[in-house]
mmCIF file of the N, C-alpha and C atoms, coordinates in Angstrom:
data_MODEL
# 
_entry.id   MODEL 
# 
loop_
_atom_site.group_PDB 
_atom_site.id 
_atom_site.type_symbol 
_atom_site.label_atom_id 
_atom_site.label_alt_id 
_atom_site.label_comp_id 
_atom_site.label_asym_id 
_atom_site.label_entity_id 
_atom_site.label_seq_id 
_atom_site.pdbx_PDB_ins_code 
_atom_site.Cartn_x 
_atom_site.Cartn_y 
_atom_site.Cartn_z 
_atom_site.occupancy 
_atom_site.B_iso_or_equiv 
_atom_site.pdbx_formal_charge 
_atom_site.auth_seq_id 
_atom_site.auth_comp_id 
_atom_site.auth_asym_id 
_atom_site.auth_atom_id 
_atom_site.pdbx_PDB_model_num 
ATOM 1   N N  . MET A 1 1  ? 4.246   -2.900  -4.651  1.00 0.00 ? 1  MET A N  1 
ATOM 2   C CA . MET A 1 1  ? 5.185   -2.423  -3.654  1.00 0.00 ? 1  MET A CA 1 
ATOM 3   C C  . MET A 1 1  ? 6.545   -3.079  -3.875  1.00 0.00 ? 1  MET A C  1 
ATOM 4   N N  . VAL A 1 2  ? 6.525   -4.343  -4.277  1.00 0.00 ? 2  VAL A N  1 
ATOM 5   C CA . VAL A 1 2  ? 7.794   -5.026  -4.511  1.00 0.00 ? 2  VAL A CA 1 
ATOM 6   C C  . VAL A 1 2  ? 8.537   -4.358  -5.666  1.00 0.00 ? 2  VAL A C  1 
ATOM 7   N N  . GLY A 1 3  ? 7.835   -4.086  -6.745  1.00 0.00 ? 3  GLY A N  1 
ATOM 8   C CA . GLY A 1 3  ? 8.453   -3.450  -7.907  1.00 0.00 ? 3  GLY A CA 1 
ATOM 9   C C  . GLY A 1 3  ? 9.001   -2.071  -7.611  1.00 0.00 ? 3  GLY A C  1 
ATOM 10  N N  . ALA A 1 4  ? 8.439   -1.408  -6.613  1.00 0.00 ? 4  ALA A N  1 
ATOM 11  C CA . ALA A 1 4  ? 8.906   -0.077  -6.220  1.00 0.00 ? 4  ALA A CA 1 
ATOM 12  C C  . ALA A 1 4  ? 10.022  -0.158  -5.178  1.00 0.00 ? 4  ALA A C  1 
ATOM 13  N N  . GLY A 1 5  ? 10.413  -1.380  -4.791  1.00 0.00 ? 5  GLY A N  1 
ATOM 14  C CA . GLY A 1 5  ? 11.463  -1.542  -3.798  1.00 0.00 ? 5  GLY A CA 1 
ATOM 15  C C  . GLY A 1 5  ? 11.003  -1.287  -2.377  1.00 0.00 ? 5  GLY A C  1 
ATOM 16  N N  . LEU A 1 6  ? 9.690   -1.425  -2.139  1.00 0.00 ? 6  LEU A N  1 
ATOM 17  C CA . LEU A 1 6  ? 9.126   -1.131  -0.822  1.00 0.00 ? 6  LEU A CA 1 
ATOM 18  C C  . LEU A 1 6  ? 8.634   -2.360  -0.073  1.00 0.00 ? 6  LEU A C  1 
ATOM 19  N N  . GLY A 1 7  ? 8.902   -3.546  -0.585  1.00 0.00 ? 7  GLY A N  1 
ATOM 20  C CA . GLY A 1 7  ? 8.397   -4.712  0.120   1.00 0.00 ? 7  GLY A CA 1 
ATOM 21  C C  . GLY A 1 7  ? 8.861   -6.009  -0.509  1.00 0.00 ? 7  GLY A C  1 
ATOM 22  N N  . ILE A 1 8  ? 8.413   -7.094  0.094   1.00 0.00 ? 8  ILE A N  1 
ATOM 23  C CA . ILE A 1 8  ? 8.675   -8.423  -0.425  1.00 0.00 ? 8  ILE A CA 1 
ATOM 24  C C  . ILE A 1 8  ? 7.347   -9.151  -0.547  1.00 0.00 ? 8  ILE A C  1 
ATOM 25  N N  . ALA A 1 9  ? 7.340   -10.246 -1.294  1.00 0.00 ? 9  ALA A N  1 
ATOM 26  C CA . ALA A 1 9  ? 6.122   -11.047 -1.447  1.00 0.00 ? 9  ALA A CA 1 
ATOM 27  C C  . ALA A 1 9  ? 6.505   -12.499 -1.614  1.00 0.00 ? 9  ALA A C  1 
ATOM 28  N N  . MET A 1 10 ? 5.656   -13.368 -1.150  1.00 0.00 ? 10 MET A N  1 
ATOM 29  C CA . MET A 1 10 ? 5.810   -14.793 -1.378  1.00 0.00 ? 10 MET A CA 1 
ATOM 30  C C  . MET A 1 10 ? 4.724   -15.190 -2.363  1.00 0.00 ? 10 MET A C  1 
ATOM 31  N N  . LEU A 1 11 ? 5.128   -15.591 -3.553  1.00 0.00 ? 11 LEU A N  1 
ATOM 32  C CA . LEU A 1 11 ? 4.183   -15.898 -4.617  1.00 0.00 ? 11 LEU A CA 1 
ATOM 33  C C  . LEU A 1 11 ? 4.469   -17.269 -5.205  1.00 0.00 ? 11 LEU A C  1 
ATOM 34  N N  . PRO A 1 12 ? 3.458   -17.916 -5.761  1.00 0.00 ? 12 PRO A N  1 
ATOM 35  C CA . PRO A 1 12 ? 3.692   -19.194 -6.431  1.00 0.00 ? 12 PRO A CA 1 
ATOM 36  C C  . PRO A 1 12 ? 4.541   -18.996 -7.693  1.00 0.00 ? 12 PRO A C  1 
ATOM 37  N N  . GLY A 1 13 ? 5.255   -20.032 -8.074  1.00 0.00 ? 13 GLY A N  1 
ATOM 38  C CA . GLY A 1 13 ? 6.109   -19.968 -9.255  1.00 0.00 ? 13 GLY A CA 1 
ATOM 39  C C  . GLY A 1 13 ? 5.362   -19.582 -10.513 1.00 0.00 ? 13 GLY A C  1 
ATOM 40  N N  . THR A 1 14 ? 4.100   -20.023 -10.633 1.00 0.00 ? 14 THR A N  1 
ATOM 41  C CA . THR A 1 14 ? 3.319   -19.684 -11.819 1.00 0.00 ? 14 THR A CA 1 
ATOM 42  C C  . THR A 1 14 ? 3.150   -18.185 -11.971 1.00 0.00 ? 14 THR A C  1 
ATOM 43  N N  . VAL A 1 15 ? 3.043   -17.473 -10.859 1.00 0.00 ? 15 VAL A N  1 
ATOM 44  C CA . VAL A 1 15 ? 2.919   -16.021 -10.897 1.00 0.00 ? 15 VAL A CA 1 
ATOM 45  C C  . VAL A 1 15 ? 4.285   -15.385 -11.113 1.00 0.00 ? 15 VAL A C  1 
ATOM 46  N N  . CYS A 1 16 ? 5.310   -15.890 -10.454 1.00 0.00 ? 16 CYS A N  1 
ATOM 47  C CA . CYS A 1 16 ? 6.661   -15.330 -10.582 1.00 0.00 ? 16 CYS A CA 1 
ATOM 48  C C  . CYS A 1 16 ? 7.149   -15.358 -12.026 1.00 0.00 ? 16 CYS A C  1 
ATOM 49  N N  . ARG A 1 17 ? 6.782   -16.389 -12.768 1.00 0.00 ? 17 ARG A N  1 
ATOM 50  C CA . ARG A 1 17 ? 7.216   -16.491 -14.159 1.00 0.00 ? 17 ARG A CA 1 
ATOM 51  C C  . ARG A 1 17 ? 6.581   -15.411 -15.040 1.00 0.00 ? 17 ARG A C  1 
ATOM 52  N N  . LEU A 1 18 ? 5.518   -14.794 -14.582 1.00 0.00 ? 18 LEU A N  1 
ATOM 53  C CA . LEU A 1 18 ? 4.859   -13.731 -15.347 1.00 0.00 ? 18 LEU A CA 1 
ATOM 54  C C  . LEU A 1 18 ? 5.421   -12.345 -15.042 1.00 0.00 ? 18 LEU A C  1 
ATOM 55  N N  . LEU A 1 19 ? 6.230   -12.236 -14.010 1.00 0.00 ? 19 LEU A N  1 
ATOM 56  C CA . LEU A 1 19 ? 6.747   -10.940 -13.574 1.00 0.00 ? 19 LEU A CA 1 
ATOM 57  C C  . LEU A 1 19 ? 7.947   -10.503 -14.394 1.00 0.00 ? 19 LEU A C  1 
ATOM 58  N N  . SER A 1 20 ? 8.157   -9.204  -14.478 1.00 0.00 ? 20 SER A N  1 
ATOM 59  C CA . SER A 1 20 ? 9.277   -8.634  -15.220 1.00 0.00 ? 20 SER A CA 1 
ATOM 60  C C  . SER A 1 20 ? 10.577  -8.790  -14.430 1.00 0.00 ? 20 SER A C  1 
ATOM 61  N N  . PRO A 1 21 ? 11.539  -9.540  -14.968 1.00 0.00 ? 21 PRO A N  1 
ATOM 62  C CA . PRO A 1 21 ? 12.808  -9.721  -14.237 1.00 0.00 ? 21 PRO A CA 1 
ATOM 63  C C  . PRO A 1 21 ? 13.612  -8.430  -14.127 1.00 0.00 ? 21 PRO A C  1 
ATOM 64  N N  . ASP A 1 22 ? 13.275  -7.419  -14.921 1.00 0.00 ? 22 ASP A N  1 
ATOM 65  C CA . ASP A 1 22 ? 13.958  -6.127  -14.820 1.00 0.00 ? 22 ASP A CA 1 
ATOM 66  C C  . ASP A 1 22 ? 13.550  -5.365  -13.565 1.00 0.00 ? 22 ASP A C  1 
ATOM 67  N N  . ARG A 1 23 ? 12.358  -5.641  -13.063 1.00 0.00 ? 23 ARG A N  1 
ATOM 68  C CA . ARG A 1 23 ? 11.844  -4.906  -11.911 1.00 0.00 ? 23 ARG A CA 1 
ATOM 69  C C  . ARG A 1 23 ? 11.805  -5.734  -10.632 1.00 0.00 ? 23 ARG A C  1 
ATOM 70  N N  . ILE A 1 24 ? 11.658  -7.056  -10.784 1.00 0.00 ? 24 ILE A N  1 
ATOM 71  C CA . ILE A 1 24 ? 11.450  -7.912  -9.616  1.00 0.00 ? 24 ILE A CA 1 
ATOM 72  C C  . ILE A 1 24 ? 12.348  -9.135  -9.705  1.00 0.00 ? 24 ILE A C  1 
ATOM 73  N N  . ARG A 1 25 ? 12.970  -9.452  -8.605  1.00 0.00 ? 25 ARG A N  1 
ATOM 74  C CA . ARG A 1 25 ? 13.837  -10.631 -8.536  1.00 0.00 ? 25 ARG A CA 1 
ATOM 75  C C  . ARG A 1 25 ? 13.121  -11.738 -7.775  1.00 0.00 ? 25 ARG A C  1 
ATOM 76  N N  . ALA A 1 26 ? 12.988  -12.889 -8.411  1.00 0.00 ? 26 ALA A N  1 
ATOM 77  C CA . ALA A 1 26 ? 12.344  -14.040 -7.774  1.00 0.00 ? 26 ALA A CA 1 
ATOM 78  C C  . ALA A 1 26 ? 13.423  -14.986 -7.260  1.00 0.00 ? 26 ALA A C  1 
ATOM 79  N N  . ILE A 1 27 ? 13.317  -15.357 -6.006  1.00 0.00 ? 27 ILE A N  1 
ATOM 80  C CA . ILE A 1 27 ? 14.262  -16.279 -5.384  1.00 0.00 ? 27 ILE A CA 1 
ATOM 81  C C  . ILE A 1 27 ? 13.484  -17.510 -4.954  1.00 0.00 ? 27 ILE A C  1 
ATOM 82  N N  . PRO A 1 28 ? 13.773  -18.675 -5.550  1.00 0.00 ? 28 PRO A N  1 
ATOM 83  C CA . PRO A 1 28 ? 13.033  -19.888 -5.187  1.00 0.00 ? 28 PRO A CA 1 
ATOM 84  C C  . PRO A 1 28 ? 13.283  -20.289 -3.735  1.00 0.00 ? 28 PRO A C  1 
ATOM 85  N N  . LEU A 1 29 ? 12.243  -20.801 -3.091  1.00 0.00 ? 29 LEU A N  1 
ATOM 86  C CA . LEU A 1 29 ? 12.370  -21.313 -1.732  1.00 0.00 ? 29 LEU A CA 1 
ATOM 87  C C  . LEU A 1 29 ? 12.959  -22.713 -1.769  1.00 0.00 ? 29 LEU A C  1 
ATOM 88  N N  . THR A 1 30 ? 13.702  -23.076 -0.740  1.00 0.00 ? 30 THR A N  1 
ATOM 89  C CA . THR A 1 30 ? 14.174  -24.447 -0.627  1.00 0.00 ? 30 THR A CA 1 
ATOM 90  C C  . THR A 1 30 ? 13.159  -25.233 0.182   1.00 0.00 ? 30 THR A C  1 
ATOM 91  N N  . ASP A 1 31 ? 13.081  -26.515 -0.076  1.00 0.00 ? 31 ASP A N  1 
ATOM 92  C CA . ASP A 1 31 ? 12.113  -27.374 0.604   1.00 0.00 ? 31 ASP A CA 1 
ATOM 93  C C  . ASP A 1 31 ? 10.712  -26.780 0.548   1.00 0.00 ? 31 ASP A C  1 
ATOM 94  N N  . GLN A 1 32 ? 10.298  -26.413 -0.627  1.00 0.00 ? 32 GLN A N  1 
ATOM 95  C CA . GLN A 1 32 ? 9.038   -25.703 -0.806  1.00 0.00 ? 32 GLN A CA 1 
ATOM 96  C C  . GLN A 1 32 ? 7.832   -26.624 -0.854  1.00 0.00 ? 32 GLN A C  1 
ATOM 97  N N  . VAL A 1 33 ? 7.318   -26.946 0.291   1.00 0.00 ? 33 VAL A N  1 
ATOM 98  C CA . VAL A 1 33 ? 6.093   -27.723 0.388   1.00 0.00 ? 33 VAL A CA 1 
ATOM 99  C C  . VAL A 1 33 ? 5.045   -26.801 1.011   1.00 0.00 ? 33 VAL A C  1 
ATOM 100 N N  . ILE A 1 34 ? 4.454   -25.984 0.162   1.00 0.00 ? 34 ILE A N  1 
ATOM 101 C CA . ILE A 1 34 ? 3.451   -25.023 0.616   1.00 0.00 ? 34 ILE A CA 1 
ATOM 102 C C  . ILE A 1 34 ? 2.213   -25.204 -0.265  1.00 0.00 ? 34 ILE A C  1 
ATOM 103 N N  . PRO A 1 35 ? 1.314   -26.103 0.116   1.00 0.00 ? 35 PRO A N  1 
ATOM 104 C CA . PRO A 1 35 ? 0.111   -26.270 -0.697  1.00 0.00 ? 35 PRO A CA 1 
ATOM 105 C C  . PRO A 1 35 ? -0.752  -25.013 -0.615  1.00 0.00 ? 35 PRO A C  1 
ATOM 106 N N  . TRP A 1 36 ? -1.319  -24.611 -1.709  1.00 0.00 ? 36 TRP A N  1 
ATOM 107 C CA . TRP A 1 36 ? -2.153  -23.422 -1.711  1.00 0.00 ? 36 TRP A CA 1 
ATOM 108 C C  . TRP A 1 36 ? -3.320  -23.619 -2.664  1.00 0.00 ? 36 TRP A C  1 
ATOM 109 N N  . ARG A 1 37 ? -4.349  -22.888 -2.377  1.00 0.00 ? 37 ARG A N  1 
ATOM 110 C CA . ARG A 1 37 ? -5.545  -22.911 -3.202  1.00 0.00 ? 37 ARG A CA 1 
ATOM 111 C C  . ARG A 1 37 ? -6.059  -21.482 -3.295  1.00 0.00 ? 37 ARG A C  1 
ATOM 112 N N  . LEU A 1 38 ? -6.177  -20.985 -4.497  1.00 0.00 ? 38 LEU A N  1 
ATOM 113 C CA . LEU A 1 38 ? -6.629  -19.629 -4.728  1.00 0.00 ? 38 LEU A CA 1 
ATOM 114 C C  . LEU A 1 38 ? -8.150  -19.574 -4.720  1.00 0.00 ? 38 LEU A C  1 
ATOM 115 N N  . ALA A 1 39 ? -8.698  -18.602 -4.020  1.00 0.00 ? 39 ALA A N  1 
ATOM 116 C CA . ALA A 1 39 ? -10.148 -18.434 -4.011  1.00 0.00 ? 39 ALA A CA 1 
ATOM 117 C C  . ALA A 1 39 ? -10.486 -16.949 -4.083  1.00 0.00 ? 39 ALA A C  1 
ATOM 118 N N  . LEU A 1 40 ? -11.405 -16.610 -4.937  1.00 0.00 ? 40 LEU A N  1 
ATOM 119 C CA . LEU A 1 40 ? -11.923 -15.251 -5.043  1.00 0.00 ? 40 LEU A CA 1 
ATOM 120 C C  . LEU A 1 40 ? -13.440 -15.321 -4.897  1.00 0.00 ? 40 LEU A C  1 
ATOM 121 N N  . ALA A 1 41 ? -14.000 -14.361 -4.214  1.00 0.00 ? 41 ALA A N  1 
ATOM 122 C CA . ALA A 1 41 ? -15.452 -14.342 -4.039  1.00 0.00 ? 41 ALA A CA 1 
ATOM 123 C C  . ALA A 1 41 ? -15.946 -12.908 -4.151  1.00 0.00 ? 41 ALA A C  1 
ATOM 124 N N  . TRP A 1 42 ? -17.054 -12.726 -4.812  1.00 0.00 ? 42 TRP A N  1 
ATOM 125 C CA . TRP A 1 42 ? -17.685 -11.423 -4.930  1.00 0.00 ? 42 TRP A CA 1 
ATOM 126 C C  . TRP A 1 42 ? -19.142 -11.628 -5.296  1.00 0.00 ? 42 TRP A C  1 
ATOM 127 N N  . ARG A 1 43 ? -19.937 -10.616 -5.061  1.00 0.00 ? 43 ARG A N  1 
ATOM 128 C CA . ARG A 1 43 ? -21.350 -10.689 -5.432  1.00 0.00 ? 43 ARG A CA 1 
ATOM 129 C C  . ARG A 1 43 ? -21.470 -10.544 -6.942  1.00 0.00 ? 43 ARG A C  1 
ATOM 130 N N  . ARG A 1 44 ? -22.149 -11.476 -7.535  1.00 0.00 ? 44 ARG A N  1 
ATOM 131 C CA . ARG A 1 44 ? -22.286 -11.475 -8.995  1.00 0.00 ? 44 ARG A CA 1 
ATOM 132 C C  . ARG A 1 44 ? -22.866 -10.156 -9.506  1.00 0.00 ? 44 ARG A C  1 
ATOM 133 N N  . GLU A 1 45 ? -23.840 -9.622  -8.815  1.00 0.00 ? 45 GLU A N  1 
ATOM 134 C CA . GLU A 1 45 ? -24.481 -8.377  -9.228  1.00 0.00 ? 45 GLU A CA 1 
ATOM 135 C C  . GLU A 1 45 ? -23.953 -7.165  -8.467  1.00 0.00 ? 45 GLU A C  1 
ATOM 136 N N  . GLY A 1 46 ? -22.969 -7.355  -7.595  1.00 0.00 ? 46 GLY A N  1 
ATOM 137 C CA . GLY A 1 46 ? -22.450 -6.266  -6.777  1.00 0.00 ? 46 GLY A CA 1 
ATOM 138 C C  . GLY A 1 46 ? -21.442 -5.405  -7.520  1.00 0.00 ? 46 GLY A C  1 
ATOM 139 N N  . TYR A 1 47 ? -21.133 -4.269  -6.949  1.00 0.00 ? 47 TYR A N  1 
ATOM 140 C CA . TYR A 1 47 ? -20.176 -3.336  -7.522  1.00 0.00 ? 47 TYR A CA 1 
ATOM 141 C C  . TYR A 1 47 ? -18.754 -3.872  -7.353  1.00 0.00 ? 47 TYR A C  1 
ATOM 142 N N  . LEU A 1 48 ? -17.963 -3.791  -8.420  1.00 0.00 ? 48 LEU A N  1 
ATOM 143 C CA . LEU A 1 48 ? -16.542 -4.094  -8.355  1.00 0.00 ? 48 LEU A CA 1 
ATOM 144 C C  . LEU A 1 48 ? -15.787 -2.880  -8.879  1.00 0.00 ? 48 LEU A C  1 
ATOM 145 N N  . SER A 1 49 ? -14.824 -2.417  -8.126  1.00 0.00 ? 49 SER A N  1 
ATOM 146 C CA . SER A 1 49 ? -14.017 -1.284  -8.574  1.00 0.00 ? 49 SER A CA 1 
ATOM 147 C C  . SER A 1 49 ? -13.221 -1.692  -9.809  1.00 0.00 ? 49 SER A C  1 
ATOM 148 N N  . PHE A 1 50 ? -12.651 -0.717  -10.485 1.00 0.00 ? 50 PHE A N  1 
ATOM 149 C CA . PHE A 1 50 ? -11.818 -1.000  -11.647 1.00 0.00 ? 50 PHE A CA 1 
ATOM 150 C C  . PHE A 1 50 ? -10.667 -1.920  -11.261 1.00 0.00 ? 50 PHE A C  1 
ATOM 151 N N  . ALA A 1 51 ? -10.032 -1.654  -10.113 1.00 0.00 ? 51 ALA A N  1 
ATOM 152 C CA . ALA A 1 51 ? -8.904  -2.473  -9.660  1.00 0.00 ? 51 ALA A CA 1 
ATOM 153 C C  . ALA A 1 51 ? -9.345  -3.908  -9.385  1.00 0.00 ? 51 ALA A C  1 
ATOM 154 N N  . ALA A 1 52 ? -10.498 -4.089  -8.762  1.00 0.00 ? 52 ALA A N  1 
ATOM 155 C CA . ALA A 1 52 ? -11.003 -5.431  -8.470  1.00 0.00 ? 52 ALA A CA 1 
ATOM 156 C C  . ALA A 1 52 ? -11.320 -6.182  -9.767  1.00 0.00 ? 52 ALA A C  1 
ATOM 157 N N  . ARG A 1 53 ? -11.954 -5.494  -10.716 1.00 0.00 ? 53 ARG A N  1 
ATOM 158 C CA . ARG A 1 53 ? -12.245 -6.133  -12.009 1.00 0.00 ? 53 ARG A CA 1 
ATOM 159 C C  . ARG A 1 53 ? -10.957 -6.524  -12.722 1.00 0.00 ? 53 ARG A C  1 
ATOM 160 N N  . ALA A 1 54 ? -9.936  -5.654  -12.664 1.00 0.00 ? 54 ALA A N  1 
ATOM 161 C CA . ALA A 1 54 ? -8.645  -5.949  -13.295 1.00 0.00 ? 54 ALA A CA 1 
ATOM 162 C C  . ALA A 1 54 ? -8.002  -7.171  -12.644 1.00 0.00 ? 54 ALA A C  1 
ATOM 163 N N  . TRP A 1 55 ? -8.108  -7.290  -11.309 1.00 0.00 ? 55 TRP A N  1 
ATOM 164 C CA . TRP A 1 55 ? -7.547  -8.455  -10.616 1.00 0.00 ? 55 TRP A CA 1 
ATOM 165 C C  . TRP A 1 55 ? -8.262  -9.738  -11.027 1.00 0.00 ? 55 TRP A C  1 
ATOM 166 N N  . VAL A 1 56 ? -9.582  -9.695  -11.109 1.00 0.00 ? 56 VAL A N  1 
ATOM 167 C CA . VAL A 1 56 ? -10.348 -10.868 -11.527 1.00 0.00 ? 56 VAL A CA 1 
ATOM 168 C C  . VAL A 1 56 ? -9.961  -11.250 -12.954 1.00 0.00 ? 56 VAL A C  1 
ATOM 169 N N  . ASP A 1 57 ? -9.856  -10.285 -13.846 1.00 0.00 ? 57 ASP A N  1 
ATOM 170 C CA . ASP A 1 57 ? -9.470  -10.563 -15.233 1.00 0.00 ? 57 ASP A CA 1 
ATOM 171 C C  . ASP A 1 57 ? -8.072  -11.167 -15.299 1.00 0.00 ? 57 ASP A C  1 
ATOM 172 N N  . PHE A 1 58 ? -7.156  -10.622 -14.507 1.00 0.00 ? 58 PHE A N  1 
ATOM 173 C CA . PHE A 1 58 ? -5.786  -11.137 -14.477 1.00 0.00 ? 58 PHE A CA 1 
ATOM 174 C C  . PHE A 1 58 ? -5.760  -12.587 -14.013 1.00 0.00 ? 58 PHE A C  1 
ATOM 175 N N  . THR A 1 59 ? -6.464  -12.892 -12.944 1.00 0.00 ? 59 THR A N  1 
ATOM 176 C CA . THR A 1 59 ? -6.443  -14.254 -12.429 1.00 0.00 ? 59 THR A CA 1 
ATOM 177 C C  . THR A 1 59 ? -7.142  -15.222 -13.383 1.00 0.00 ? 59 THR A C  1 
ATOM 178 N N  . ARG A 1 60 ? -8.179  -14.777 -14.061 1.00 0.00 ? 60 ARG A N  1 
ATOM 179 C CA . ARG A 1 60 ? -8.824  -15.629 -15.061 1.00 0.00 ? 60 ARG A CA 1 
ATOM 180 C C  . ARG A 1 60 ? -7.842  -15.953 -16.181 1.00 0.00 ? 60 ARG A C  1 
ATOM 181 N N  . GLU A 1 61 ? -7.097  -14.951 -16.613 1.00 0.00 ? 61 GLU A N  1 
ATOM 182 C CA . GLU A 1 61 ? -6.127  -15.162 -17.683 1.00 0.00 ? 61 GLU A CA 1 
ATOM 183 C C  . GLU A 1 61 ? -4.973  -16.055 -17.221 1.00 0.00 ? 61 GLU A C  1 
ATOM 184 N N  . ALA A 1 62 ? -4.484  -15.826 -16.024 1.00 0.00 ? 62 ALA A N  1 
ATOM 185 C CA . ALA A 1 62 ? -3.339  -16.576 -15.513 1.00 0.00 ? 62 ALA A CA 1 
ATOM 186 C C  . ALA A 1 62 ? -3.681  -18.022 -15.177 1.00 0.00 ? 62 ALA A C  1 
ATOM 187 N N  . PHE A 1 63 ? -4.882  -18.266 -14.644 1.00 0.00 ? 63 PHE A N  1 
ATOM 188 C CA . PHE A 1 63 ? -5.228  -19.595 -14.155 1.00 0.00 ? 63 PHE A CA 1 
ATOM 189 C C  . PHE A 1 63 ? -6.312  -20.281 -14.977 1.00 0.00 ? 63 PHE A C  1 
ATOM 190 N N  . GLY A 1 64 ? -6.903  -19.589 -15.921 1.00 0.00 ? 64 GLY A N  1 
ATOM 191 C CA . GLY A 1 64 ? -7.915  -20.189 -16.776 1.00 0.00 ? 64 GLY A CA 1 
ATOM 192 C C  . GLY A 1 64 ? -9.307  -20.065 -16.195 1.00 0.00 ? 64 GLY A C  1 
ATOM 193 N N  . ARG A 1 65 ? -10.263 -20.039 -17.068 1.00 0.00 ? 65 ARG A N  1 
ATOM 194 C CA . ARG A 1 65 ? -11.658 -19.899 -16.642 1.00 0.00 ? 65 ARG A CA 1 
ATOM 195 C C  . ARG A 1 65 ? -12.138 -21.097 -15.850 1.00 0.00 ? 65 ARG A C  1 
ATOM 196 N N  . GLU A 1 66 ? -11.521 -22.279 -16.067 1.00 0.00 ? 66 GLU A N  1 
ATOM 197 C CA . GLU A 1 66 ? -11.948 -23.464 -15.312 1.00 0.00 ? 66 GLU A CA 1 
ATOM 198 C C  . GLU A 1 66 ? -11.757 -23.246 -13.827 1.00 0.00 ? 66 GLU A C  1 
ATOM 199 N N  . ALA A 1 67 ? -10.745 -22.476 -13.455 1.00 0.00 ? 67 ALA A N  1 
ATOM 200 C CA . ALA A 1 67 ? -10.497 -22.198 -12.036 1.00 0.00 ? 67 ALA A CA 1 
ATOM 201 C C  . ALA A 1 67 ? -11.647 -21.419 -11.423 1.00 0.00 ? 67 ALA A C  1 
ATOM 202 N N  . PHE A 1 68 ? -12.451 -20.778 -12.252 1.00 0.00 ? 68 PHE A N  1 
ATOM 203 C CA . PHE A 1 68 ? -13.587 -20.000 -11.775 1.00 0.00 ? 68 PHE A CA 1 
ATOM 204 C C  . PHE A 1 68 ? -14.904 -20.728 -11.999 1.00 0.00 ? 68 PHE A C  1 
ATOM 205 N N  . GLY A 1 69 ? -14.810 -21.998 -12.378 1.00 0.00 ? 69 GLY A N  1 
ATOM 206 C CA . GLY A 1 69 ? -16.032 -22.761 -12.600 1.00 0.00 ? 69 GLY A CA 1 
ATOM 207 C C  . GLY A 1 69 ? -16.750 -22.364 -13.873 1.00 0.00 ? 69 GLY A C  1 
ATOM 208 N N  . GLN A 1 70 ? -15.990 -21.783 -14.833 1.00 0.00 ? 70 GLN A N  1 
ATOM 209 C CA . GLN A 1 70 ? -16.580 -21.362 -16.086 1.00 0.00 ? 70 GLN A CA 1 
ATOM 210 C C  . GLN A 1 70 ? -15.820 -21.992 -17.244 1.00 0.00 ? 70 GLN A C  1 
ATOM 211 N N  . PRO A 1 71 ? -16.492 -22.427 -18.280 1.00 0.00 ? 71 PRO A N  1 
ATOM 212 C CA . PRO A 1 71 ? -15.785 -22.973 -19.445 1.00 0.00 ? 71 PRO A CA 1 
ATOM 213 C C  . PRO A 1 71 ? -15.030 -21.869 -20.182 1.00 0.00 ? 71 PRO A C  1 
ATOM 214 N N  . GLU A 1 72 ? -13.978 -22.228 -20.870 1.00 0.00 ? 72 GLU A N  1 
ATOM 215 C CA . GLU A 1 72 ? -13.192 -21.224 -21.615 1.00 0.00 ? 72 GLU A CA 1 
ATOM 216 C C  . GLU A 1 72 ? -13.913 -20.738 -22.837 1.00 0.00 ? 72 GLU A C  1 
# 
C-alpha cells in the first residue's frame, strides 16, 4: 500500500534498507527507542497460502534461519 501511495508504515531500519528508494521514501525517526521482536507462528503441517509462504521465505532470508530456530 505504501508503494502505491495509499498508506504509511513504520518499519525497522533493516527492512527499510531493502526497499526500493524509487518507490518508497524512508524517513528515520528521531529518538528512536522502539524495542521490537519479530515472531511468526504457523502449524508445521497446516496449510499456508502462497502469500504466507512467500512472507515466511522473505523473513527467513532477511533475518536468517537462526531467527526461526533453524541452522542455516
